[in-house]
C-alpha positions as CSV (number, residue, x, y, z in Angstrom):
1,M,107.5,-75.7,53.7
2,K,105.8,-79.1,52.5
3,K,106.1,-80.5,49.0
4,A,104.6,-83.6,48.1
5,Y,105.9,-86.0,46.9
6,I,104.1,-88.8,44.3
7,I,105.8,-92.5,43.3
8,N,104.0,-95.2,41.6
9,L,104.2,-98.4,42.6
10,K,103.9,-102.2,40.8
11,Y,103.9,-105.0,42.0
12,G,103.0,-108.0,39.5
13,I,100.0,-106.8,37.5
14,W,99.1,-104.6,40.5
15,E,99.7,-100.6,40.0
16,N,99.1,-97.9,43.0
17,Q,100.3,-94.1,43.7
18,L,101.4,-93.9,46.7
19,W,101.5,-90.2,47.6
20,L,104.2,-88.8,50.3
21,E,105.2,-85.3,52.0
22,A,108.5,-83.7,53.4
23,D,110.2,-80.6,53.1
24,D,110.6,-79.0,49.7
25,N,114.9,-78.2,50.3
26,E,117.6,-80.0,48.5
27,V,118.7,-82.6,51.1
28,M,115.1,-84.1,50.9
29,Q,115.6,-84.2,46.8
30,E,118.7,-86.3,47.4
31,K,116.8,-88.4,49.6
32,W,114.0,-88.8,47.7
33,E,116.2,-90.0,44.7
34,I,117.8,-92.9,46.5
35,A,115.2,-93.9,48.2
36,K,113.6,-94.4,44.7
37,A,116.9,-96.6,44.1
38,K,116.6,-98.8,46.4
39,L,113.1,-98.9,46.3
40,T,113.4,-102.5,44.0
41,D,115.2,-104.0,47.1
42,V,111.8,-104.1,49.0
43,A,109.9,-105.4,46.2
44,T,112.3,-108.2,45.7
45,A,111.8,-109.2,49.6
46,C,107.7,-108.7,49.2
47,Q,105.3,-111.4,49.3
48,S,102.2,-110.1,48.2
49,S,101.4,-106.5,46.6
50,G,99.9,-104.9,50.1
51,D,103.0,-106.6,51.6
52,Y,104.9,-104.1,49.9
53,F,102.5,-101.3,49.5
54,N,103.1,-101.2,53.5
55,K,107.2,-102.2,53.1
56,A,107.0,-99.2,50.5
57,I,105.4,-96.7,53.3
58,E,108.1,-97.9,55.8
59,H,111.0,-97.5,53.6
60,F,110.5,-94.0,52.6
61,S,109.5,-93.2,56.4
62,Q,113.2,-93.6,57.0
63,Y,114.3,-91.2,54.9
64,G,112.3,-88.5,56.4
65,F,108.5,-88.4,54.3
66,S,105.3,-89.0,55.4
67,R,102.3,-90.7,53.8
68,I,99.7,-88.5,52.7
69,Q,96.5,-90.7,52.7
70,K,93.8,-88.9,49.6
């Protein structure tokens, strides 16, 4: 079964939600926590909010999460 994972992104004054999905199991929950913890490194390397949004999608996809476009 799939589960939705939602994270609030903030870059300067810009804010947005990123909706992702992955399997609902303990392994993915652990990966979710690790990916969230490392997200600050992604933001630090970005030049704009759009860049951050795209890099965040790539970052979470490396951990097995797929973007949900709502």
